[in-house]
C-alpha positions, 0 to 999 in steps of 0.5 A, a space after each residue: 454554521 456547521 463545518 464542512 468535511 471532505 472525504 477523499 478517494 471514497 471509491 467504494 462509497 462506504 466511508 459514512 457506512 462503516 463508521 458512526 458519523 452521527 456523533 459529529 453531525 450537529 457540527 459537521 457536514 460530510 461530503 464524500 468524493 468517490 473519484 480521485 482528484 489530481 492536480 493542485 488546481 483541481 484540488 483547490 477548486 474541490 476543497 476550497 469550501 471545506 474546513 476538514 479533509 479526510 485523506 486515504 493513505 498517501 494518495 493525495 499530496 498536501 504540499 505547502 503550496 496547496 495548504 496555502 491556497 486552502 485558507 478555510 482548512 483547519 484539520 487534515 485527518 490521514 489514515 495511518 500514523 505515517 504520511 510522507 506527502 503532507 507538509 507538516 511545517 506548512 500545515 503548522 504555519 497555516 494553523 492546520 492540525 494534522 491527525 492520523 488513525 491506526 492501521 492494521 497490518 493484517 490486510 496487507 499480509 493477506 493481500 501479499 499471500 493472495 498475490 503470491 498464491 494467485 501467481 504460483 497457481 496461475 489462478 487468473 489464467 485458469 479461471 479466465 480460461 474456464 469461464 470463456 471455454 478455453 483449455 482445461 488446464 494450461 498452467 503448471 503450478 509452482 510449489 511452495 513447500 520446500 521453496 525459499 521465500 525471501 523477504 525484504 523487510 521483517 517488520 510487523 508485516 514482513 514477520 507475519 508474512 514469514 510465519 505464513 510461509 513457514 506454515 506452508 513448509 517454505 524456507 524463509 530468509 530475510 534481509 534489510 539494512 538494519 535486520 539483526 540475527 536476533 530479530 531473524 531468530 525471534 521470527 524463526 527465519 534465516 538472516 540472509 548474508 546480503 540483499 544479493 544472496 537473498 535475491 539470487 537464492 529465493 523462489 519468491 521475493 516479497 517486499 515489506 519495507 517503508 519507502 525512504 531515501 535508502 529504499 527508493 530504487 532498492 531493486 533496480 536492473 542489477 538487482 532484478 537480474 539476480 532473480 532466477 528465471 523461475 522466481 516471482 516478485 511480490 510488492 505490496 509496499 511502495 512502488 518506488 522501492 522497485 524500479 518500475 521500468 526495470 520491472 516492466 523490461 524483466 516481465 516483457 523479456 521473461 527474465 522472471 516468471 512473474 510479479 504480483 503488484 498492488 502499488 504503482 508509481 501513479 495511483 489511480 493507474 492511468 488507462 494507458 499505463 504500461 502496467 495494465 498490459 504487462 505480461 506475467 503480471 498479476 496486478 491489483 488496484 492497491 487493495 492491500 489496506 482495503 478491508 471492512 475492518 480496516 476501513 472501520 478503523 480508519 473512518 471510525 478513528 477519523 470521526 474520533 479525531 474530528 470530535 476531539 478537534 472540535 473540543 480543542 483537544 486533538 488526538 493522534 496528532 502527526 507527525 
């Protein structure tokens, strides 16, 4: 009897197209879910008949309570090599192997600049006006050249965002709790003396930090109040790094020029979520990792993980 594999959150229905699943077809039957499943009871109902689950990023949590209610589950494959919503101890206790995949930093870098440029030049407003017979030119674009780009985080993604900013002729500064002058010099950017200085002096602020105890709520009301009224905030990392209520208040009050957001406290975003109607907000449905090449890596390596598991020699095990 073949094992059954569930592919979660395959919104674009491409999981079985961008990778060659034929190499496990004799042993595994694949079913793709193109709608998000939320709530433990609904997940149990949907996944009870599956031995393998492929989950996209950190959208679906696998706490111990859920794992215990899926006795048939043998393997979880998560895209990326970091996942904070899987209870690894519970997985081990119930004999469930957890594996990951590689993930490219290129798509989120490009997404960051898509949001930043879209905000700076009012692309959504101008495009909508042009298509609907609205006014011919209604916004005045914000310049990048000579402006300061402030980066919270200078890791793989932040450093690549920095280099693009430098190519635009921007002054680029960075800050994080562990950032050293040596690392800043290596990338060619200024080391900001403090988070507060970076926020107060930047025209564009972009978040590139991992979510953890030290970064959760890192930008709250006091920090957002430091931003210039002409400044823009971009977050393609994790929603919880920025106080969502404080950000909404700042946007509604016009205390900042705008924000570009690709991540949310609830995903997919409910139809009545206030982020859907907030002014001065360019919002996208967590597209930072969504590219054909990245999907080919996710699902191609998911197939590799499954094949290795079937041979009794799992690869890319997490954590």
